N, C-alpha and C positions, 0 to 999 in steps of 0.2 A: 344915320345920315344913309346908309344905304338902303334901310328899308323905307324912308322916305322916295328914293329914287324911284325904285320899284313899283311902290303905291301910284307915284304920278305917273309912272309909264303906263302903268295898268288902266287907270282912270281917264288918260288921255286914249287908250285903244280903245276901252268901252265905248266913249264918246263918239271919236271916228267910226266904229263898227254902227251903233246906233244910227248916226246920221245917214251912213251908207244904206242902212236898212230901209229907211223910212224913204230915200232918193229911190230905191229900187220898186219898194210899194207905190211911191206917187205913179213912176214911170208906167208900171204894170197897169194900174187904174187906168192912166191917160190912154195907154193903148189898147185895153179893153174897150172903152167909150168910143175911142178911134175906130176899131175894126166893128164894133156895132153899127156906127153910122155908114161905113162902107157898106157891109152886108147891106142895111136897109135901102141905100142907094141900089143896090145890085138888083136885089129882089122887087123894089119898084122899077126899073127897067125891063125886069121880066115880065112883070106883069103888064106893063104897058105892051109891050111886044108880042103876048099871047091874047091881049084882047083886039088887036088890029086884025089878027088874020081872022 
């Protein structure tokens, strides 16, 4: 019985850890694309500014 409780606790911990990892990876990918778009917008503004002068 004690073994069963330990196995259930380990399984639950593993599942939670895996879900947390997926969330962190998803947020990292989202942040990467968000920063990429922001940097592209800044580069476009800089290009437009240098073409006006």
